[in-house]
Structures are given as C-alpha cells and as structure tokens.
C-alpha positions as CSV (number, residue, x, y, z in Angstrom):
1,M,98.8,162.7,176.0
2,T,99.1,163.9,179.6
3,T,98.9,162.1,182.9
4,T,96.7,163.1,185.8
5,N,97.5,162.7,189.5
6,E,95.4,159.5,189.5
7,G,97.6,158.0,186.8
8,K,94.9,158.2,184.1
9,Y,95.6,159.4,180.6
10,V,93.7,162.3,179.1
11,P,94.1,164.0,175.8
12,A,96.4,167.0,175.7
13,Y,94.8,170.2,174.5
14,E,95.3,173.9,174.1
15,P,92.5,176.0,175.4
16,P,91.1,178.7,173.0
17,A,93.2,181.9,173.2
18,L,92.1,184.8,175.2
19,P,93.1,188.5,174.6
20,D,95.1,190.4,177.2
21,I,92.7,191.2,180.0
22,S,93.5,194.0,182.5
23,P,92.5,193.7,186.1
24,A,89.8,196.3,185.6
25,A,88.5,194.4,182.5
26,E,88.3,191.2,184.5
27,L,86.2,192.9,187.2
28,A,83.9,194.3,184.5
29,L,83.6,190.8,183.0
30,L,82.9,189.3,186.4
31,V,79.9,191.6,187.2
32,R,78.5,191.1,183.7
33,V,78.8,187.3,183.9
34,L,77.2,187.2,187.4
35,H,74.4,189.4,186.2
36,R,73.5,186.7,183.7
37,H,73.6,184.1,186.4
38,G,71.0,185.8,188.7
39,Y,73.0,188.7,190.3
40,D,70.6,191.2,188.7
41,D,69.3,193.6,191.3
42,L,69.7,196.7,189.0
43,R,72.4,198.9,190.4
44,A,72.6,197.1,193.8
45,G,75.6,195.0,194.7
46,H,79.3,195.6,194.8
47,V,82.5,193.7,194.0
48,T,86.0,194.6,195.1
49,V,89.3,193.1,193.9
50,G,92.5,193.8,195.8
51,Q,95.6,194.8,193.9
52,A,99.3,194.1,194.6
53,D,100.0,197.8,195.4
54,G,97.3,197.8,198.1
55,T,94.7,199.6,196.1
56,I,91.2,198.1,195.5
57,L,89.2,198.0,192.3
58,I,85.4,198.4,192.7
59,N,82.5,198.5,190.2
60,P,81.0,202.0,189.7
61,R,78.0,203.0,191.8
62,E,76.2,204.7,188.9
63,L,76.0,201.7,186.5
64,C,74.1,198.5,186.4
65,W,76.3,195.4,186.2
66,P,75.7,194.4,182.6
67,E,76.8,197.8,181.3
68,V,80.1,198.1,183.1
69,R,83.3,198.3,181.0
70,A,86.9,198.3,182.0
71,S,87.2,202.1,181.8
72,D,84.3,202.4,184.2
73,V,85.9,200.6,187.1
74,V,86.9,202.8,190.1
75,T,90.0,202.6,192.2
76,I,89.9,203.2,195.9
77,D,92.4,202.9,198.8
78,G,92.1,200.8,201.9
79,D,90.0,203.5,203.6
80,G,87.6,203.8,200.7
81,V,89.0,207.1,199.3
82,K,88.6,207.3,195.6
83,L,91.9,207.4,193.7
84,A,90.8,207.1,190.1
85,G,87.8,206.6,187.9
86,R,85.1,208.7,186.1
87,Y,82.4,207.3,188.4
88,N,82.1,206.7,192.1
89,P,82.4,203.8,194.4
90,T,79.3,202.6,196.2
91,I,78.6,204.2,199.6
92,A,78.0,200.7,201.0
93,Y,81.6,199.4,200.5
94,G,82.0,199.2,204.3
95,I,81.6,195.4,204.4
96,H,84.5,195.1,202.0
97,L,86.8,197.4,204.0
98,S,85.9,195.7,207.3
99,L,86.4,192.2,206.0
100,R,89.7,193.1,204.3
101,R,91.0,194.5,207.6
102,L,90.1,191.2,209.3
103,R,91.4,189.1,206.5
104,P,94.2,190.8,204.4
105,D,94.5,187.6,202.4
106,V,91.1,188.0,200.7
107,G,91.5,188.9,197.1
108,V,87.9,189.3,195.9
109,I,84.6,190.1,197.7
110,V,81.2,189.8,196.0
111,H,78.0,191.2,197.5
112,N,74.6,191.2,195.8
113,H,70.9,190.1,196.2
114,P,70.4,187.2,193.8
115,H,66.9,186.0,193.6
116,Y,66.9,182.4,194.8
117,S,69.7,182.9,197.3
118,M,67.7,185.8,198.8
119,I,64.7,183.4,199.3
120,W,66.8,181.2,201.6
121,A,68.4,184.2,203.3
122,D,65.0,185.7,204.1
123,C,63.9,182.3,205.5
124,L,67.1,182.1,207.6
125,R,67.8,178.7,206.1
126,I,70.7,177.0,204.3
127,P,69.7,175.4,201.0
128,P,70.4,171.6,201.0
129,I,72.7,170.1,198.3
130,Y,70.6,168.0,195.9
131,D,72.9,167.7,192.8
132,Q,76.4,167.6,191.6
133,T,76.7,171.3,190.6
134,S,75.3,172.4,194.0
135,A,78.1,170.4,195.6
136,G,80.8,172.2,193.7
137,I,82.1,174.1,196.7
138,A,83.4,172.1,199.7
139,H,83.5,175.0,202.1
140,E,80.6,175.3,204.6
141,L,77.9,177.7,203.5
142,V,77.2,180.0,206.5
143,L,74.2,182.0,207.6
144,V,75.0,185.4,209.0
145,D,72.1,187.0,211.0
146,E,73.7,190.3,211.6
147,Y,71.7,192.8,209.5
148,G,71.4,195.9,211.5
149,G,70.9,198.1,208.4
150,N,72.9,198.7,205.3
151,F,76.7,198.7,205.2
152,T,77.0,202.5,205.0
153,A,77.2,202.5,208.8
154,V,80.7,201.4,210.0
155,A,79.2,199.6,213.0
156,N,76.9,197.5,210.8
157,A,79.7,196.6,208.4
158,D,82.1,195.7,211.2
159,S,79.4,193.5,212.9
160,A,78.6,191.7,209.7
161,A,82.3,191.1,208.8
162,A,83.0,189.8,212.3
163,A,80.0,187.4,212.1
164,F,81.2,186.2,208.7
165,G,84.6,185.5,210.1
166,D,86.8,183.1,208.2
167,A,83.9,181.8,206.0
168,E,84.3,181.7,202.2
169,W,80.7,182.2,201.3
170,G,77.4,182.9,203.1
171,L,73.9,184.1,203.2
172,L,73.1,187.4,205.0
173,A,69.8,187.1,206.6
174,N,67.2,189.5,205.1
175,H,69.9,191.1,203.0
176,G,71.8,189.1,200.4
177,V,75.0,187.1,199.8
178,L,78.6,187.5,200.6
179,V,81.2,185.6,198.7
180,T,85.0,185.7,198.9
181,G,87.9,184.3,196.8
182,R,91.6,184.5,196.4
183,T,91.0,185.1,192.7
184,I,88.2,186.2,190.5
185,A,87.9,182.6,189.2
186,E,87.3,181.3,192.7
187,A,84.8,184.1,193.5
188,F,83.0,183.5,190.3
189,L,82.6,179.7,190.8
190,R,81.4,180.2,194.4
191,S,78.9,182.9,193.5
192,Y,77.6,180.9,190.6
193,T,77.3,177.7,192.7
194,L,75.5,179.5,195.5
195,E,72.7,180.8,193.2
196,W,72.5,177.4,191.4
197,R,72.2,175.5,194.7
198,S,69.6,177.9,196.0
199,R,67.5,177.7,192.9
200,R,67.6,173.9,192.6
201,A,66.7,173.5,196.3
202,W,63.8,175.9,196.0
203,E,62.5,174.1,192.9
204,L,62.7,170.7,194.6
205,E,60.9,172.0,197.7
206,A,58.2,173.5,195.5
207,I,57.3,170.1,194.1
208,G,57.5,168.3,197.4
209,G,61.1,167.9,198.2
210,G,63.9,165.5,197.3
211,R,66.8,163.5,198.7
212,P,69.9,165.6,199.4
213,L,73.3,164.2,198.6
214,A,75.1,162.5,201.5
215,P,77.4,165.1,203.2
216,E,80.5,163.1,202.6
217,V,79.7,162.7,198.9
218,A,79.1,166.4,198.5
219,R,82.3,167.4,200.3
220,D,84.4,164.9,198.3
221,F,83.0,166.3,195.0
222,G,83.6,169.9,196.1
223,R,87.2,169.2,197.0
224,H,87.9,167.8,193.5
225,F,85.7,170.3,191.6
226,E,86.6,173.7,193.0
227,P,90.3,173.6,191.9
228,M,88.9,173.6,188.3
229,A,87.6,177.1,188.8
230,P,90.1,178.7,186.4
231,G,88.9,176.6,183.5
232,W,85.3,177.4,184.2
233,W,86.0,181.1,184.5
234,E,88.0,181.2,181.2
235,A,85.0,179.7,179.4
236,E,82.8,182.4,180.8
237,L,85.4,185.1,179.8
238,R,85.4,183.9,176.2
239,M,81.6,183.8,176.0
240,E,81.2,187.3,177.5
241,I,83.9,188.8,175.3
242,N,82.3,187.3,172.2
243,R,78.9,188.8,173.2
244,D,80.4,192.3,173.6
245,P,84.1,193.0,173.0
246,S,83.6,196.6,174.2
247,V,83.7,195.3,177.8
248,L,87.5,195.4,177.5
249,D,87.6,199.1,176.6
C-alpha cells in the first residue's frame, strides 16, 4: 500500500513496462496519437520538441502524421536550419522559432487544425467547459486573433507568438490551435483536452445548450488532474506501440 498526499491509502502497483523510447520515437508517437484524436488535417500541422543540446526535433514535412516513424523525424537548429534527417522540416515552423525565442523554457509546441477546435476558432469563441474531461487543464484557454497569413512569413510568426505570450494553449482565429508543454506528456494532455472540450461544447450547443461547470469547480479539477499527464501519456504510448511497433524504427 502507498499513501497519497491526502493521507488516503491506495493499492501499490507497477505500470506495464514500456520499451526504450528515443526522443525521436516519442515525437513520432505523439503525432500518431494526436492524429487519432482529431489532429488529422493530412500533412498540415507541425510539432517541435527542444533537446538539451539546443537542437530541435520536428516532424517531417512530406509525411502525414499517422505514417511518421522515429527515423523520419528531422533535426533543426534554433534558426530552422536542417541538421539531420532524410526528409525536410515544414516551411511554416516560424511560429515555433518565434515562440522559443520569447520563451526558452518551452519544451514542446504543437500546431494543427483539429476539426472541432477549428469551429470555435473560426467563430472567434472560447468553448465553455461542460464536463470533467473538458476541465482537465486549469490554464486559461486564450483566443489569438493575429492571423495575417501563414507562418512562413517571419512577421506573421512573430506577431502570433507575441499575441500568444505566456499562454499554455490557445485557439488561433481562422487558423488552428497552438499548444505548449514542458514535456510531451503535458503537450499531449493539453492537445487532447482542447479537442475534447471543443467537440463536447459543439455537440451541446447543437442540441440546444447545457449548463457549464462553475469556473471554480473547473479550475480545481484541472489543478489536480493535469499533474497526472505522465500516466495518461504512458497509456497512449503502450496502445500506439501495440498497434504498430514499427513506429520506434
């Protein structure tokens, strides 16, 4: 038996074992998992993961998210220059570089155009929180109305990064979503929660609406839930590896 901070006893357990997973393989797993959860706009979207040596891993421009494997991941430097990889980085990585210059502490950045989140972004509205899972992240969800064009233009990327500021996740008006995290586990849970929240809110409005959670209840749940991100991410890792072990190659 183990004891929690609240003094309650819970059964001790050993989580199922995971194989050794390289940083590149974990990025490949992230984009595959997010694709299954609605981040499925063909080849669109990009994810970067900062490394201890200052380099940055990024998914390949030429592949759709569900086909990426560890060996497909590209390495770039802080200026976007390709250092390694058979494929190429997206030409729209400007938002990643701009945001990393403003916030060197950011570990992971996710950008894509998930279906339900895009509906709210196109309406310039923040989806209400109607249920427990939608309340999983305590940080304020922001709306960034700074889409002057795609992120291939440095000025556009800098403008969007400045507007996003110190937020952890947000909707980009008429464009998509932007999610950050210190770790891949954090970035996954925030990305997953954003699309879940957007879908549930859309469905409820479609049948006439519902009663949102009280803000203080939602914040309290998120503060307790988000620290459990590593366990949720490990479960997704196991399922995705079981589906296709070649993702680690």
